[in-house]
N, CA, C and O atoms as a GROMACS GRO file, in nm:
protein
  612
    1MET      N    1   9.592   9.622   8.290
    1MET     CA    2   9.629   9.759   8.261
    1MET      C    3   9.775   9.780   8.304
    1MET      O    4   9.807   9.765   8.422
    2PRO      N    5   9.861   9.815   8.212
    2PRO     CA    6  10.003   9.831   8.247
    2PRO      C    7  10.026   9.955   8.334
    2PRO      O    8   9.952  10.053   8.326
    3ASP      N    9  10.128   9.948   8.415
    3ASP     CA   10  10.160  10.056   8.507
    3ASP      C   11  10.302  10.103   8.480
    3ASP      O   12  10.374  10.045   8.398
    4LEU      N   13  10.342  10.209   8.549
    4LEU     CA   14  10.478  10.262   8.532
    4LEU      C   15  10.581  10.153   8.553
    4LEU      O   16  10.568  10.071   8.644
    5SER      N   17  10.680  10.153   8.470
    5SER     CA   18  10.794  10.061   8.468
    5SER      C   19  10.758   9.920   8.420
    5SER      O   20  10.847   9.837   8.404
    6ASP      N   21  10.630   9.891   8.398
    6ASP     CA   22  10.592   9.764   8.335
    6ASP      C   23  10.642   9.764   8.191
    6ASP      O   24  10.658   9.870   8.131
    7THR      N   25  10.665   9.645   8.137
    7THR     CA   26  10.693   9.636   7.994
    7THR      C   27  10.563   9.663   7.921
    7THR      O   28  10.459   9.606   7.954
    8ALA      N   29  10.568   9.750   7.822
    8ALA     CA   30  10.449   9.784   7.745
    8ALA      C   31  10.401   9.662   7.668
    8ALA      O   32  10.483   9.592   7.608
    9PRO      N   33  10.271   9.634   7.669
    9PRO     CA   34  10.220   9.520   7.592
    9PRO      C   35  10.257   9.534   7.445
    9PRO      O   36  10.234   9.638   7.383
   10ASP      N   37  10.315   9.428   7.390
   10ASP     CA   38  10.357   9.431   7.250
   10ASP      C   39  10.236   9.412   7.160
   10ASP      O   40  10.135   9.355   7.201
   11PHE      N   41  10.246   9.460   7.038
   11PHE     CA   42  10.138   9.445   6.941
   11PHE      C   43  10.193   9.465   6.800
   11PHE      O   44  10.302   9.519   6.781
   12THR      N   45  10.115   9.420   6.704
   12THR     CA   46  10.136   9.452   6.564
   12THR      C   47  10.002   9.501   6.512
   12THR      O   48   9.902   9.429   6.518
   13LEU      N   49  10.000   9.625   6.460
   13LEU     CA   50   9.876   9.684   6.410
   13LEU      C   51   9.897   9.741   6.270
   13LEU      O   52  10.008   9.784   6.237
   14PRO      N   53   9.792   9.741   6.188
   14PRO     CA   54   9.801   9.802   6.056
   14PRO      C   55   9.814   9.954   6.067
   14PRO      O   56   9.750  10.018   6.150
   15ALA      N   57   9.900  10.009   5.980
   15ALA     CA   58   9.927  10.152   5.982
   15ALA      C   59   9.891  10.219   5.850
   15ALA      O   60   9.925  10.335   5.828
   16GLY      N   61   9.823  10.149   5.763
   16GLY     CA   62   9.785  10.208   5.635
   16GLY      C   63   9.889  10.182   5.529
   16GLY      O   64  10.005  10.152   5.559
   17GLN      N   65   9.848  10.195   5.404
   17GLN     CA   66   9.934  10.175   5.288
   17GLN      C   67  10.006  10.040   5.294
   17GLN      O   68  10.119  10.027   5.248
   18GLY      N   69   9.939   9.941   5.353
   18GLY     CA   70   9.997   9.807   5.360
   18GLY      C   71  10.103   9.787   5.465
   18GLY      O   72  10.160   9.679   5.475
   19HIS      N   73  10.131   9.890   5.545
   19HIS     CA   74  10.234   9.880   5.648
   19HIS      C   75  10.173   9.832   5.780
   19HIS      O   76  10.055   9.852   5.809
   20GLU      N   77  10.258   9.767   5.859
   20GLU     CA   78  10.222   9.728   5.994
   20GLU      C   79  10.331   9.779   6.088
   20GLU      O   80  10.447   9.791   6.051
   21ILE      N   81  10.290   9.809   6.210
   21ILE     CA   82  10.384   9.854   6.312
   21ILE      C   83  10.383   9.751   6.425
   21ILE      O   84  10.278   9.717   6.478
   22THR      N   85  10.502   9.702   6.460
   22THR     CA   86  10.519   9.614   6.575
   22THR      C   87  10.596   9.693   6.680
   22THR      O   88  10.708   9.737   6.656
   23LEU      N   89  10.534   9.710   6.795
   23LEU     CA   90  10.592   9.796   6.899
   23LEU      C   91  10.734   9.753   6.934
   23LEU      O   92  10.824   9.837   6.936
   24SER      N   93  10.757   9.625   6.962
   24SER     CA   94  10.890   9.581   7.007
   24SER      C   95  10.997   9.602   6.900
   24SER      O   96  11.115   9.613   6.933
   25ALA      N   97  10.958   9.607   6.773
   25ALA     CA   98  11.056   9.626   6.665
   25ALA      C   99  11.107   9.771   6.660
   25ALA      O  100  11.204   9.799   6.589
   26LEU      N  101  11.043   9.863   6.732
   26LEU     CA  102  11.083  10.003   6.730
   26LEU      C  103  11.199  10.033   6.826
   26LEU      O  104  11.262  10.138   6.817
   27ARG      N  105  11.226   9.940   6.918
   27ARG     CA  106  11.335   9.961   7.014
   27ARG      C  107  11.466   9.976   6.940
   27ARG      O  108  11.485   9.909   6.838
   28PRO      N  109  11.558  10.059   6.986
   28PRO     CA  110  11.561  10.128   7.114
   28PRO      C  111  11.498  10.268   7.111
   28PRO      O  112  11.523  10.347   7.202
   29ALA      N  113  11.419  10.302   7.011
   29ALA     CA  114  11.357  10.434   7.008
   29ALA      C  115  11.246  10.442   7.112
   29ALA      O  116  11.168  10.349   7.126
   30PRO      N  117  11.239  10.554   7.184
   30PRO     CA  118  11.122  10.576   7.270
   30PRO      C  119  10.999  10.594   7.181
   30PRO      O  120  11.009  10.637   7.066
   31VAL      N  121  10.882  10.559   7.236
   31VAL     CA  122  10.758  10.563   7.160
   31VAL      C  123  10.650  10.632   7.242
   31VAL      O  124  10.636  10.610   7.362
   32VAL      N  125  10.573  10.718   7.174
   32VAL     CA  126  10.453  10.777   7.232
   32VAL      C  127  10.334  10.711   7.163
   32VAL      O  128  10.324  10.710   7.040
   33LEU      N  129  10.244  10.656   7.244
   33LEU     CA  130  10.116  10.603   7.192
   33LEU      C  131  10.005  10.688   7.250
   33LEU      O  132   9.987  10.692   7.372
   34PHE      N  133   9.931  10.756   7.164
   34PHE     CA  134   9.815  10.828   7.216
   34PHE      C  135   9.689  10.760   7.164
   34PHE      O  136   9.664  10.751   7.044
   35PHE      N  137   9.609  10.713   7.261
   35PHE     CA  138   9.482  10.647   7.230
   35PHE      C  139   9.375  10.754   7.229
   35PHE      O  140   9.366  10.835   7.321
   36TYR      N  141   9.294  10.753   7.125
   36TYR     CA  142   9.188  10.854   7.113
   36TYR      C  143   9.059  10.787   7.069
   36TYR      O  144   9.062  10.683   7.003
   37PRO      N  145   8.942  10.847   7.105
   37PRO     CA  146   8.814  10.781   7.081
   37PRO      C  147   8.774  10.762   6.935
   37PRO      O  148   8.741  10.650   6.896
   38ARG      N  149   8.778  10.867   6.852
   38ARG     CA  150   8.725  10.854   6.716
   38ARG      C  151   8.790  10.952   6.621
   38ARG      O  152   8.822  11.065   6.657
   39ASP      N  153   8.808  10.906   6.496
   39ASP     CA  154   8.858  10.995   6.391
   39ASP      C  155   8.761  11.110   6.368
   39ASP      O  156   8.639  11.094   6.374
   40ASP      N  157   8.819  11.227   6.342
   40ASP     CA  158   8.745  11.344   6.295
   40ASP      C  159   8.639  11.396   6.392
   40ASP      O  160   8.539  11.453   6.348
   41THR      N  161   8.659  11.377   6.521
   41THR     CA  162   8.575  11.442   6.622
   41THR      C  163   8.658  11.557   6.679
   41THR      O  164   8.780  11.556   6.666
   42PRO      N  165   8.595  11.656   6.740
   42PRO     CA  166   8.668  11.779   6.775
   42PRO      C  167   8.795  11.759   6.859
   42PRO      O  168   8.902  11.807   6.820
   43GLY      N  169   8.786  11.690   6.972
   43GLY     CA  170   8.905  11.672   7.057
   43GLY      C  171   9.012  11.587   6.990
   43GLY      O  172   9.131  11.615   7.001
   44CYS      N  173   8.967  11.482   6.921
   44CYS     CA  174   9.061  11.392   6.854
   44CYS      C  175   9.132  11.462   6.738
   44CYS      O  176   9.250  11.438   6.712
   45THR      N  177   9.058  11.550   6.671
   45THR     CA  178   9.118  11.627   6.562
   45THR      C  179   9.224  11.722   6.616
   45THR      O  180   9.334  11.730   6.561
   46LYS      N  181   9.192  11.794   6.724
   46LYS     CA  182   9.289  11.888   6.784
   46LYS      C  183   9.414  11.813   6.830
   46LYS      O  184   9.526  11.859   6.808
   47GLU      N  185   9.394  11.697   6.894
   47GLU     CA  186   9.508  11.620   6.945
   47GLU      C  187   9.594  11.568   6.829
   47GLU      O  188   9.717  11.578   6.835
   48SER      N  189   9.531  11.514   6.726
   48SER     CA  190   9.606  11.459   6.612
   48SER      C  191   9.680  11.568   6.536
   48SER      O  192   9.792  11.547   6.491
   49ILE      N  193   9.617  11.683   6.519
   49ILE     CA  194   9.684  11.797   6.454
   49ILE      C  195   9.801  11.844   6.540
   49ILE      O  196   9.909  11.873   6.489
   50GLY      N  197   9.779  11.851   6.672
   50GLY     CA  198   9.886  11.894   6.763
   50GLY      C  199  10.007  11.803   6.756
   50GLY      O  200  10.120  11.852   6.749
   51PHE      N  201   9.985  11.671   6.759
   51PHE     CA  202  10.098  11.578   6.748
   51PHE      C  203  10.162  11.589   6.610
   51PHE      O  204  10.285  11.580   6.598
   52SER      N  205  10.081  11.607   6.505
   52SER     CA  206  10.137  11.621   6.369
   52SER      C  207  10.228  11.743   6.360
   52SER      O  208  10.336  11.736   6.302
   53GLU      N  209  10.183  11.854   6.418
   53GLU     CA  210  10.264  11.977   6.414
   53GLU      C  211  10.397  11.959   6.485
   53GLU      O  212  10.497  12.020   6.446
   54LEU      N  213  10.399  11.876   6.589
   54LEU     CA  214  10.522  11.854   6.667
   54LEU      C  215  10.605  11.735   6.617
   54LEU      O  216  10.712  11.707   6.672
   55MET      N  217  10.556  11.665   6.514
   55MET     CA  218  10.629  11.546   6.465
   55MET      C  219  10.776  11.575   6.434
   55MET      O  220  10.861  11.496   6.473
   56PRO      N  221  10.810  11.684   6.364
   56PRO     CA  222  10.952  11.709   6.338
   56PRO      C  223  11.035  11.719   6.466
   56PRO      O  224  11.149  11.674   6.470
   57THR      N  225  10.978  11.779   6.570
   57THR     CA  226  11.050  11.795   6.697
   57THR      C  227  11.064  11.660   6.767
   57THR      O  228  11.169  11.629   6.822
   58PHE      N  229  10.957  11.580   6.765
   58PHE     CA  230  10.967  11.444   6.822
   58PHE      C  231  11.074  11.364   6.746
   58PHE      O  232  11.155  11.296   6.807
   59GLU      N  233  11.073  11.374   6.613
   59GLU     CA  234  11.169  11.300   6.532
   59GLU      C  235  11.313  11.344   6.562
   59GLU      O  236  11.403  11.260   6.569
   60GLN      N  237  11.334  11.475   6.579
   60GLN     CA  238  11.468  11.524   6.615
   60GLN      C  239  11.514  11.466   6.748
   60GLN      O  240  11.633  11.443   6.768
   61ALA      N  241  11.418  11.441   6.838
   61ALA     CA  242  11.450  11.383   6.969
   61ALA      C  243  11.460  11.230   6.961
   61ALA      O  244  11.488  11.164   7.062
   62GLY      N  245  11.438  11.173   6.842
   62GLY     CA  246  11.448  11.028   6.824
   62GLY      C  247  11.327  10.952   6.876
   62GLY      O  248  11.337  10.832   6.902
   63VAL      N  249  11.214  11.020   6.890
   63VAL     CA  250  11.093  10.961   6.947
   63VAL      C  251  10.991  10.932   6.837
   63VAL      O  252  10.963  11.018   6.754
   64GLN      N  253  10.936  10.811   6.837
   64GLN     CA  254  10.832  10.772   6.743
   64GLN      C  255  10.696  10.801   6.808
   64GLN      O  256  10.680  10.778   6.928
   65VAL      N  257  10.600  10.850   6.730
   65VAL     CA  258  10.468  10.885   6.781
   65VAL      C  259  10.361  10.818   6.695
   65VAL      O  260  10.369  10.820   6.572
   66PHE      N  261  10.261  10.758   6.762
   66PHE     CA  262  10.151  10.692   6.692
   66PHE      C  263  10.020  10.720   6.762
   66PHE      O  264  10.012  10.718   6.885
   67GLY      N  265   9.917  10.746   6.684
   67GLY     CA  266   9.782  10.754   6.736
   67GLY      C  267   9.716  10.619   6.718
   67GLY      O  268   9.739  10.550   6.619
   68VAL      N  269   9.632  10.579   6.817
   68VAL     CA  270   9.564  10.450   6.810
   68VAL      C  271   9.416  10.470   6.841
   68VAL      O  272   9.381  10.533   6.941
   69SER      N  273   9.330  10.416   6.754
   69SER     CA  274   9.187  10.411   6.783
   69SER      C  275   9.131  10.284   6.720
   69SER      O  276   9.202  10.210   6.653
   70LYS      N  277   9.002  10.261   6.742
   70LYS     CA  278   8.938  10.142   6.686
   70LYS      C  279   8.884  10.168   6.546
   70LYS      O  280   8.823  10.080   6.486
   71ASP      N  281   8.906  10.288   6.493
   71ASP     CA  282   8.861  10.318   6.357
   71ASP      C  283   8.939  10.234   6.256
   71ASP      O  284   9.051  10.191   6.283
   72SER      N  285   8.877  10.210   6.140
   72SER     CA  286   8.940  10.131   6.034
   72SER      C  287   9.053  10.209   5.969
   72SER      O  288   9.063  10.331   5.984
   73ILE      N  289   9.138  10.138   5.896
   73ILE     CA  290   9.245  10.203   5.820
   73ILE      C  291   9.186  10.302   5.720
   73ILE      O  292   9.240  10.412   5.704
   74SER      N  293   9.077  10.266   5.653
   74SER     CA  294   9.020  10.359   5.554
   74SER      C  295   8.970  10.486   5.624
   74SER      O  296   8.983  10.595   5.569
   75SER      N  297   8.912  10.473   5.742
   75SER     CA  298   8.871  10.590   5.819
   75SER      C  299   8.992  10.676   5.856
   75SER      O  300   8.990  10.798   5.842
   76HIS      N  301   9.100  10.610   5.903
   76HIS     CA  302   9.224  10.681   5.936
   76HIS      C  303   9.278  10.756   5.815
   76HIS      O  304   9.318  10.872   5.825
   77GLU      N  305   9.279  10.690   5.700
   77GLU     CA  306   9.335  10.753   5.580
   77GLU      C  307   9.253  10.876   5.539
   77GLU      O  308   9.310  10.978   5.501
   78LYS      N  309   9.120  10.866   5.546
   78LYS     CA  310   9.034  10.982   5.515
   78LYS      C  311   9.060  11.096   5.613
   78LYS      O  312   9.072  11.212   5.574
   79PHE      N  313   9.067  11.062   5.742
   79PHE     CA  314   9.092  11.159   5.848
   79PHE      C  315   9.228  11.228   5.826
   79PHE      O  316   9.238  11.351   5.832
   80ALA      N  317   9.330  11.149   5.800
   80ALA     CA  318   9.466  11.203   5.780
   80ALA      C  319   9.470  11.295   5.659
   80ALA      O  320   9.533  11.401   5.663
   81THR      N  321   9.404  11.255   5.551
   81THR     CA  322   9.403  11.337   5.429
   81THR      C  323   9.327  11.467   5.452
   81THR      O  324   9.374  11.574   5.416
   82LYS      N  325   9.209  11.456   5.512
   82LYS     CA  326   9.124  11.574   5.536
   82LYS      C  327   9.193  11.676   5.625
   82LYS      O  328   9.181  11.796   5.603
   83ARG      N  329   9.266  11.629   5.725
   83ARG     CA  330   9.327  11.718   5.826
   83ARG      C  331   9.477  11.738   5.806
   83ARG      O  332   9.543  11.800   5.890
   84ASN      N  333   9.534  11.686   5.696
   84ASN     CA  334   9.678  11.697   5.668
   84ASN      C  335   9.763  11.645   5.784
   84ASN      O  336   9.861  11.709   5.823
   85LEU      N  337   9.726  11.530   5.836
   85LEU     CA  338   9.799  11.472   5.950
   85LEU      C  339   9.926  11.403   5.902
   85LEU      O  340   9.926  11.336   5.798
   86THR      N  341  10.032  11.419   5.979
   86THR     CA  342  10.157  11.348   5.950
   86THR      C  343  10.185  11.240   6.054
   86THR      O  344  10.270  11.155   6.033
   87VAL      N  345  10.114  11.244   6.165
   87VAL     CA  346  10.133  11.142   6.268
   87VAL      C  347  10.069  11.011   6.219
   87VAL      O  348   9.954  11.011   6.174
   88PRO      N  349  10.143  10.899   6.226
   88PRO     CA  350  10.085  10.772   6.182
   88PRO      C  351   9.971  10.728   6.275
   88PRO      O  352   9.981  10.739   6.398
   89LEU      N  353   9.863  10.680   6.215
   89LEU     CA  354   9.747  10.634   6.290
   89LEU      C  355   9.734  10.483   6.274
   89LEU      O  356   9.733  10.431   6.163
   90LEU      N  357   9.726  10.413   6.387
   90LEU     CA  358   9.717  10.268   6.388
   90LEU      C  359   9.573  10.225   6.414
   90LEU      O  360   9.503  10.285   6.496
   91SER      N  361   9.530  10.120   6.345
   91SER     CA  362   9.393  10.072   6.358
   91SER      C  363   9.387   9.949   6.449
   91SER      O  364   9.446   9.845   6.420
   92ASP      N  365   9.314   9.964   6.560
   92ASP     CA  366   9.291   9.854   6.653
   92ASP      C  367   9.143   9.815   6.644
   92ASP      O  368   9.070   9.818   6.743
   93GLU      N  369   9.101   9.777   6.523
   93GLU     CA  370   8.959   9.750   6.499
   93GLU      C  371   8.900   9.645   6.592
   93GLU      O  372   8.783   9.655   6.628
   94HIS      N  373   8.978   9.545   6.631
   94HIS     CA  374   8.926   9.440   6.717
   94HIS      C  375   8.934   9.477   6.866
   94HIS      O  376   8.875   9.409   6.950
   95GLY      N  377   9.006   9.585   6.897
   95GLY     CA  378   9.009   9.638   7.033
   95GLY      C  379   9.103   9.568   7.129
   95GLY      O  380   9.104   9.601   7.248
   96GLN      N  381   9.183   9.472   7.082
   96GLN     CA  382   9.269   9.397   7.173
   96GLN      C  383   9.375   9.487   7.237
   96GLN      O  384   9.403   9.475   7.357
   97VAL      N  385   9.435   9.577   7.159
   97VAL     CA  386   9.539   9.665   7.213
   97VAL      C  387   9.476   9.763   7.314
   97VAL      O  388   9.535   9.792   7.418
   98CYS      N  389   9.358   9.814   7.282
   98CYS     CA  390   9.288   9.902   7.377
   98CYS      C  391   9.263   9.830   7.509
   98CYS      O  392   9.278   9.888   7.616
   99GLU      N  393   9.224   9.702   7.501
   99GLU     CA  394   9.204   9.621   7.622
   99GLU      C  395   9.337   9.602   7.696
   99GLU      O  396   9.344   9.621   7.818
  100ASP      N  397   9.442   9.566   7.621
  100ASP     CA  398   9.572   9.539   7.684
  100ASP      C  399   9.627   9.662   7.756
  100ASP      O  400   9.696   9.649   7.858
  101TYR      N  401   9.597   9.781   7.704
  101TYR     CA  402   9.646   9.905   7.765
  101TYR      C  403   9.547   9.965   7.864
  101TYR      O  404   9.574  10.070   7.924
  102GLY      N  405   9.432   9.901   7.883
  102GLY     CA  406   9.336   9.946   7.982
  102GLY      C  407   9.266  10.076   7.948
  102GLY      O  408   9.226  10.150   8.039
  103VAL      N  409   9.251  10.106   7.820
  103VAL     CA  410   9.187  10.233   7.781
  103VAL      C  411   9.043  10.214   7.733
  103VAL      O  412   8.973  10.312   7.709
  104TRP      N  413   8.997  10.089   7.720
  104TRP     CA  414   8.859  10.060   7.681
  104TRP      C  415   8.777  10.063   7.809
  104TRP      O  416   8.785   9.971   7.891
  105LYS      N  417   8.698  10.169   7.826
  105LYS     CA  418   8.634  10.197   7.955
  105LYS      C  419   8.485  10.225   7.937
  105LYS      O  420   8.438  10.258   7.828
  106GLU      N  421   8.414  10.210   8.047
  106GLU     CA  422   8.275  10.254   8.050
  106GLU      C  423   8.277  10.406   8.061
  106GLU      O  424   8.343  10.463   8.148
  107LYS      N  425   8.202  10.472   7.972
  107LYS     CA  426   8.198  10.618   7.969
  107LYS      C  427   8.054  10.662   7.986
  107LYS      O  428   7.960  10.583   7.971
  108ASN      N  429   8.038  10.788   8.018
  108ASN     CA  430   7.906  10.843   8.042
  108ASN      C  431   7.894  10.976   7.972
  108ASN      O  432   7.977  11.065   7.994
  109MET      N  433   7.793  10.993   7.888
  109MET     CA  434   7.772  11.121   7.822
  109MET      C  435   7.621  11.146   7.814
  109MET      O  436   7.546  11.062   7.767
  110TYR      N  437   7.581  11.262   7.859
  110TYR     CA  438   7.438  11.301   7.857
  110TYR      C  439   7.352  11.194   7.923
  110TYR      O  440   7.242  11.164   7.875
  111GLY      N  441   7.401  11.136   8.032
  111GLY     CA  442   7.325  11.038   8.107
  111GLY      C  443   7.324  10.898   8.048
  111GLY      O  444   7.264  10.807   8.104
  112LYS      N  445   7.392  10.879   7.934
  112LYS     CA  446   7.398  10.747   7.873
  112LYS      C  447   7.534  10.684   7.901
  112LYS      O  448   7.638  10.750   7.893
  113THR      N  449   7.531  10.557   7.935
  113THR     CA  450   7.654  10.482   7.961
  113THR      C  451   7.687  10.399   7.837
  113THR      O  452   7.599  10.336   7.779
  114TYR      N  453   7.812  10.399   7.799
  114TYR     CA  454   7.857  10.322   7.683
  114TYR      C  455   8.005  10.291   7.699
  114TYR      O  456   8.073  10.348   7.785
  115MET      N  457   8.054  10.199   7.616
  115MET     CA  458   8.196  10.164   7.618
  115MET      C  459   8.269  10.245   7.511
  115MET      O  460   8.219  10.263   7.400
  116GLY      N  461   8.388  10.292   7.546
  116GLY     CA  462   8.466  10.370   7.451
  116GLY      C  463   8.610  10.384   7.498
  116GLY      O  464   8.646  10.340   7.607
  117ILE      N  465   8.690  10.444   7.413
  117ILE     CA  466   8.832  10.466   7.446
  117ILE      C  467   8.845  10.591   7.532
  117ILE      O  468   8.797  10.698   7.496
  118GLU      N  469   8.910  10.574   7.647
  118GLU     CA  470   8.943  10.689   7.732
  118GLU      C  471   9.073  10.749   7.677
  118GLU      O  472   9.174  10.680   7.664
  119ARG      N  473   9.067  10.878   7.644
  119ARG     CA  474   9.184  10.946   7.586
  119ARG      C  475   9.302  10.932   7.683
  119ARG      O  476   9.302  10.988   7.792
  120THR      N  477   9.404  10.856   7.639
  120THR     CA  478   9.518  10.821   7.725
  120THR      C  479   9.644  10.821   7.640
  120THR      O  480   9.642  10.778   7.525
  121THR      N  481   9.754  10.869   7.698
  121THR     CA  482   9.883  10.868   7.628
  121THR      C  483   9.984  10.791   7.712
  121THR      O  484   9.992  10.807   7.834
  122PHE      N  485  10.062  10.708   7.644
  122PHE     CA  486  10.170  10.632   7.707
  122PHE      C  487  10.303  10.674   7.645
  122PHE      O  488  10.315  10.685   7.523
  123LEU      N  489  10.402  10.699   7.731
  123LEU     CA  490  10.539  10.722   7.687
  123LEU      C  491  10.617  10.596   7.724
  123LEU      O  492  10.626  10.559   7.841
  124ILE      N  493  10.674  10.532   7.622
  124ILE     CA  494  10.745  10.406   7.639
  124ILE      C  495  10.893  10.431   7.613
  124ILE      O  496  10.930  10.485   7.508
  125ASP      N  497  10.978  10.392   7.707
  125ASP     CA  498  11.121  10.420   7.690
  125ASP      C  499  11.186  10.322   7.592
  125ASP      O  500  11.121  10.231   7.542
  126GLY      N  501  11.313  10.343   7.566
  126GLY     CA  502  11.386  10.263   7.467
  126GLY      C  503  11.402  10.117   7.503
  126GLY      O  504  11.440  10.036   7.419
  127ASN      N  505  11.374  10.081   7.629
  127ASN     CA  506  11.378   9.942   7.672
  127ASN      C  507  11.241   9.876   7.667
  127ASN      O  508  11.225   9.760   7.705
  128GLY      N  509  11.140   9.953   7.619
  128GLY     CA  510  11.005   9.898   7.609
  128GLY      C  511  10.926   9.906   7.738
  128GLY      O  512  10.822   9.841   7.751
  129ARG      N  513  10.973   9.986   7.834
  129ARG     CA  514  10.902  10.002   7.961
  129ARG      C  515  10.821  10.132   7.961
  129ARG      O  516  10.860  10.231   7.898
  130ILE      N  517  10.710  10.129   8.030
  130ILE     CA  518  10.625  10.247   8.038
  130ILE      C  519  10.688  10.349   8.132
  130ILE      O  520  10.708  10.323   8.251
  131ALA      N  521  10.720  10.466   8.077
  131ALA     CA  522  10.787  10.572   8.153
  131ALA      C  523  10.687  10.672   8.211
  131ALA      O  524  10.707  10.722   8.321
  132ARG      N  525  10.580  10.700   8.137
  132ARG     CA  526  10.476  10.795   8.183
  132ARG      C  527  10.342  10.752   8.126
  132ARG      O  528  10.335  10.694   8.018
  133VAL      N  529  10.236  10.783   8.201
  133VAL     CA  530  10.099  10.760   8.154
  133VAL      C  531  10.018  10.885   8.185
  133VAL      O  532  10.022  10.936   8.297
  134TRP      N  533   9.946  10.932   8.086
  134TRP     CA  534   9.851  11.042   8.105
  134TRP      C  535   9.712  10.985   8.079
  134TRP      O  536   9.682  10.944   7.967
  135ARG      N  537   9.627  10.981   8.180
  135ARG     CA  538   9.491  10.929   8.166
  135ARG      C  539   9.393  11.046   8.162
  135ARG      O  540   9.421  11.154   8.214
  136LYS      N  541   9.278  11.024   8.099
  136LYS     CA  542   9.173  11.126   8.087
  136LYS      C  543   9.234  11.258   8.040
  136LYS      O  544   9.215  11.363   8.101
  137VAL      N  545   9.306  11.251   7.930
  137VAL     CA  546   9.382  11.364   7.876
  137VAL      C  547   9.290  11.480   7.838
  137VAL      O  548   9.186  11.462   7.775
  138LYS      N  549   9.332  11.599   7.879
  138LYS     CA  550   9.273  11.724   7.829
  138LYS      C  551   9.370  11.772   7.722
  138LYS      O  552   9.490  11.785   7.747
  139VAL      N  553   9.319  11.798   7.602
  139VAL     CA  554   9.405  11.821   7.486
  139VAL      C  555   9.493  11.947   7.495
  139VAL      O  556   9.612  11.937   7.464
  140PRO      N  557   9.442  12.064   7.536
  140PRO     CA  558   9.527  12.184   7.531
  140PRO      C  559   9.656  12.167   7.613
  140PRO      O  560   9.652  12.139   7.732
  141GLY      N  561   9.770  12.185   7.546
  141GLY     CA  562   9.901  12.177   7.611
  141GLY      C  563   9.954  12.036   7.629
  141GLY      O  564  10.070  12.018   7.668
  142HIS      N  565   9.871  11.936   7.601
  142HIS     CA  566   9.912  11.797   7.626
  142HIS      C  567  10.030  11.754   7.541
  142HIS      O  568  10.125  11.692   7.592
  143MET      N  569  10.026  11.785   7.412
  143MET     CA  570  10.132  11.738   7.322
  143MET      C  571  10.268  11.794   7.362
  143MET      O  572  10.369  11.724   7.355
  144GLU      N  573  10.270  11.920   7.405
  144GLU     CA  574  10.396  11.983   7.449
  144GLU      C  575  10.447  11.918   7.577
  144GLU      O  576  10.568  11.900   7.594
  145GLU      N  577  10.355  11.881   7.667
  145GLU     CA  578  10.393  11.815   7.790
  145GLU      C  579  10.454  11.678   7.761
  145GLU      O  580  10.553  11.639   7.824
  146VAL      N  581  10.396  11.605   7.666
  146VAL     CA  582  10.448  11.475   7.628
  146VAL      C  583  10.587  11.490   7.566
  146VAL      O  584  10.677  11.411   7.594
  147LEU      N  585  10.603  11.591   7.481
  147LEU     CA  586  10.733  11.616   7.419
  147LEU      C  587  10.840  11.642   7.525
  147LEU      O  588  10.950  11.587   7.516
  148GLU      N  589  10.810  11.724   7.624
  148GLU     CA  590  10.907  11.754   7.730
  148GLU      C  591  10.944  11.628   7.807
  148GLU      O  592  11.060  11.606   7.839
  149ALA      N  593  10.845  11.543   7.836
  149ALA     CA  594  10.871  11.419   7.909
  149ALA      C  595  10.957  11.325   7.823
  149ALA      O  596  11.046  11.257   7.874
  150ALA      N  597  10.930  11.321   7.693
  150ALA     CA  598  11.007  11.234   7.603
  150ALA      C  599  11.152  11.282   7.594
  150ALA      O  600  11.245  11.201   7.593
  151ARG      N  601  11.170  11.413   7.589
  151ARG     CA  602  11.306  11.468   7.583
  151ARG      C  603  11.384  11.436   7.710
  151ARG      O  604  11.507  11.424   7.707
  152ALA      N  605  11.313  11.423   7.822
  152ALA     CA  606  11.378  11.401   7.952
  152ALA      C  607  11.419  11.255   7.973
  152ALA      O  608  11.488  11.224   8.071
  153LEU      N  609  11.377  11.166   7.884
  153LEU     CA  610  11.413  11.023   7.901
  153LEU      C  611  11.563  11.002   7.895
  153LEU      O  612  11.610  10.889   7.908
   0.00000   0.00000   0.00000
């Protein structure tokens, strides 16, 4: 699990429409990676819409933003179309990036234990180092907080 000032684990993931995103190729732009559990669930929808609404502001600040989950590209594309999302969604179907970032965790809901993605956001600076980490994210106000931290880099 990477920590502050560690180099962010590099990856190449599918981004839909035949595109792939390689984290290290985005330098020197700062990058926000928000890991979320599932497409089209209430919290994930609010978070993805929130980041989409702020995309122009992130772009003005020179910051790239990506959502990451284990959902397939086709699931991401349906979710993005249904919710008018502009934030790019990356598919980590095999879960390696979730493992590398330490967000694949044992979770508990209604007394049942299962493995899933812990809602976590990473802010990566232009040198590829982790500048901020938000774990167990509560969605309200989160996107604005990430934007302020990104602007402060």
